[in-house]
N, C-alpha and C positions, 0 to 999 in steps of 0.2 A: 674505653669503658662501654660496655653493652647495656641495654635497657633492662635485660632480664638476667638474673643470676640464681643459682641453685646452691645455696650454702648447705652444709651438713644438717641433717635432721629433717629433710623433706620440705623446707620452706622455700617457696617461690615468690619472688617479688618483681613486679613490673613497674619501673619507675615512671615511665611515660604515662601509663594509665592509673597509676596509684592503686593497683590491685595487689593483694597479699594472699597467698594460699599456702596452707599447711596440709600435707598429705595429698597433694596432687590435684586439687580442684582448679577451676578457672582456666583449663587448658585451651578452651576455645574463645576465651573472652576478648571482645574488643571494646565492651563497655568499661566504664572507669569507676574508681573508688569503691571496689568490692573487696570484702574480706571473706575468706573461706577457710574454715578450720574443721577438718574431719574428712574421712574417706567418703568420697561421692558428694561432698557438699558443693553446691553451685556447679556441679559437673557439666551441666548442659548450657550454662550461661554463655550467650553470644554478645548481645548489645546492651543487656541490662546493666544498670549502674546504681551505685550507692546502696548496695545490698550487703547484708552481713549474714553469714550462715556459720553456725558453730555447732558441730555434731554430725555423726555419720549420716549421710543421705539428706542432710537438711538442705532445703531448697534445691533438691536434686535435679528436677526437670525444668526449673526456671530458665527461660532463654532471654526474654526481652524485658521482664519486669523491673521496676525500679523501686527503691526506697522500702524494701522489705527486710525484715529481721526475723531470723529463725535461729533459736537457741535450743538445742535438744535433739536427740536421736530422731530422725525421720520428721522433724518439724517442718511443715510446709513442703513435705517431700514431693508432692505432685503438682505443686503450684505452677501454673502456666499463665497467670493473669498478668495484667499490666503493672501489678505491684501494690504497694502501700499496705501490706499486711505485716502484722507482728505476731510472732508465736514464740512463746517461751515454755518449754516443757516437752518431754518425750512425747512424740506423735501429736503434739498440738497442731491443729489445722493440717494434719497430714494428708487428707484427701482433697484439700482445696484445689480447684483447677482455675476457674475464672473469677471467683469471688474476690472483691477488693475492699480495702478499708476495714478489714477485720483485725481484732486483736484477741489473742488467746494466751492465758497465763495459767499453766497447770497441766499435769499429765493428762493426755487425751482430750484436753479442752478443745471444743470445736473440731474434733478429729475427723468427723464425717462430712464437714462442710464441703460443698463443691462449688455452688454458684451464689450462695448467699452473701450479701454485702452489708458492710457497716454493722457487723455484730461485735459485741464485746463479751468475753467469757473469762471469769477469774475463779479458779478453783479446779481441783482434780475432777475431771469428767464433766465439767460444767458445759452444757449445750453439746454434749458428746455426740448425739445423733443428728444434729441439725445438718440438713442438706442444702435447702434453698431458702429457708427463712431468713428475713433481713430486718435490720434495724431493731435487733434484740439486745438486751443487756442482761447478763447473768453473773452474779457474784456469790459464790458459795459452792462447796462440793456438791455435785449432782444437781445444782440449780439448772432448771430448764434442760435437764439431761435428755429427754426424749422428744424434744420439739424437733420437728422435721421441716415444716413449711409455714409455721406461724410467724406473724410479723408484729413488730412494735410492742413486744412484751418486755417487762422489766421484772426481774427476780433477784432479791437480795436475801440470802440465807440458805443454809444447807437444805437441799431438797425442795426449795421453794419452786413452785411450778414444775416439779420434777417429772410428772407424768404428762405434761402438756405435749400435745403432738401438732395440732393444727389451729389453735385458737389465736385470736388477734387482740392486741391492745389491753392485755391484762397487767396489773401490777401486784406483785406479791413481796411483802417484807416480813421475814421471820421464818424460823425453822419450820419446814413442812407447810408453810402457807400456800394455799391453792395447789397443794401437791397433787391431788387426784384429778385436777381439771384437765381433761384431755382435749376437748374441743371448745371449751368455754371462751367467751369473748366479753370484753368490756367489764370485767370484774376486778375489784380491788380488795386485797386482804392485807391487813397490817396486824401482825401478832402471830406467835407460834401457833400453827395448825389452824389458823383462821381460814374458814371456807375449805378445809382440808379435802373433802370428798366432792367438791363442787363440780357439777356438769352444766349448771345453769348459766344464764347470761345476765349481765347488768346487776350483779350483786355487789354489795359493799359490806365488809366486815372489818371492824377495828376493835382488837382485844384478843388476847389468847383464847383460842377454842371458840371464838364467836362464829356462828353459823357452821360449826365444824361438821355437821352431819348432812348439810344441804347437798342434795343431788341434782334434781332437775328443776328445783324452784328458781324463779327468776325475779329480778327487780326487788330483792329484799335488801334492807339496810339494818345492820346491827352494830351497836357501839357498847362495849363493856365486855369484861371477862365472861366468857361462856354465854354471852347474850344469844338467845335464839338457837342454842346448841342442839335442840331436838328437831328443828325444822328439817324435813326432807324434800318434800315436793310443794310445800306451800310457797305462795308467791305474793309480792306486793306488801310485805310486812315491814313496819318501821318499828324498831326495837331499841330502846336506850336505857341502859342500866346493867350493872353486873348481874349475871344469872337471871335476867329478865326473860319471860316467856320460854323457859327451857323445856317445857313439856309440849310445846306446839309442834305438830308433825306436818299435817297437811292443810292446816288452817291458813287462810289468805286474807290480805287487806286488813290486818290488825295493826293498831297503833298502841304500843305499850311503853310506858315511860315510868321508870322508878326501879330501885334496886329490888331484886328477887320478887318481881311482881308479875301478875298475869298467870300464875300457876294454876294448873288444873285444866286449862283449855288446851285441847289437842287438835280437834278438827274444826272448831268454831271459827267464824269468819266475820269481818266487818265490825270488829269491836274496837273501842277506844278505852284504854285503861290508864288513869293518871294517878300515881301515888305508889309509895314503896309497899312491899310485903303483902299485896293482895293475893291471897292464896285460896285453895279450896273451891275454885270455880268449876262449873259444869264443863265437861269435855267438849260438848257441842254448842256452848254458848255463842250466840250469834246476834249481831246487830245491837249490842249493849254499850252503854256509856257509863263508866264507873269513875267517881271521884273519891279519892281516899286520902287520909292523912298518912304521915310517914310510918306510923305503927301498923298500918294495914286496916284501920277502921274505916269502913265505907261510910261516907257522909251523904252521898247522893248517888243514885243510879237510875239509868233508864233501861228498861227491859230485862234486868236481872231478877229483881224481887217481884215485879208485876209487869206483865207483858204489855208493851205499848204505852207505858205510863212511867212518870217519874216517881221515885220513892225517896223521901228525905228522912234522915235519922233524927232531925230536929225541926222545930217550927220554922216557917218562912215569914220573915219580917219584910213588909213592903213599905214603900215611901209613904209619908203622910202629907196631906195637903188640906187646905180649906177649899170649899166649892169654887171660890172666886179665883184661886190659884191653880186649878187643875190644868195640866199641860195639854197641848195638842197631842193627839193620840191616834193609834190605829185600832180598828175594831178588835175587841177582846182584851185590851189592856185593862189590868185591874190594879187599883191603888186603894189607900185608906184615907177617908176624910174625917175631920174632927168637929165639923159644925153643921151637921144635918139637922133639919127642922122636923117637927113632928115627934110624937111621943114614942113611936115604935117603928121597927124595921118593916118596910113594905117592898118585897122583891119586885124589881122592875119599875118602880116608881122613879120619876125624874128627880135627880139629886138637887135639892134646894138648900142653900147655905143660910147662915145667920142664926142657927140654933146651937145647941150644946151636945148634941148626940154624935157619937162616933160610929162609923161603920164602913164596910167595904162597898166600893162602886166600881162599875165597869163601863167601858165605852162601846156603845152599840154600833158605832159607825156614823151616828149622827148626833148622839147625846150621851151624857153621863147618866147611868141609871144605878139605883141601889141593887146590890146583888153580889 
């Protein structure tokens, strides 16, 4: 009995090396445990072992690589690496030469990859253009499609990070999330079309269409459906609440918390707005602090109604003391006492207790005075 036989149908089996070929592959093989099915599959293999190639020209140029799997026409066709690649789908990892540790599932997934390592692509044309980018993960049709040299990116969802070319360390989850981010880095988008047009860096968007229009603005955070969806170049904004701060375009360093709030501000900066449904604000409002109830009624504001001053919608009630129980204080602190002496109020007079008159007092830095 010989080690090799050629039964009808073009099947070749080498018992000593445990190689099996259908349609003529593995003719040069001295490596072991290979399987070749298809014209030109594993045709150049010499010492490589434990490879599986199914499909015309699959692993066609592999010579010494090991533990690679190629299923599909031209899958891993040009691979000459040491191996450890997996490609399932027509032209998956077709151009790979020396890249290792990659896996691609889907037609033309990672098809242009040449030297990139440890990439994962699942979906038709996922990471299609990647050449040298490494340690990326793409799951979804066209996910990370145009990435070429970007590294450490994760994209989950159809067209997520689809236009990315050279950015690093981005995470996109959802259809079209971070789709337009070509060179952006360190950004995170969770939700359909979140940060869709982003070119800026270090942005975070959680919620469908959150920060959807942002282009070059950086270091923004938005949580909620449509939060900050009007921001284009503004930076350093923190927005929490569905449809909050939707009109902001170039304004920066705003903190806006509440549903559908902070509306009207477009270019204003350095504002803090707390409370839902605050609308009708001036486009250029800057440096204001607004406290509102959930129905949008402003209860206190600094800089909105009166420049450089607090405005309250109701009276301010301070703590009450007797003169004997007045606390240690800093200059300017004001409280109310209930036992002042004397028949009438005298501004600046030293507060003396033991009487029955009430009135405001303040601490001058050395004594409590009426006033």
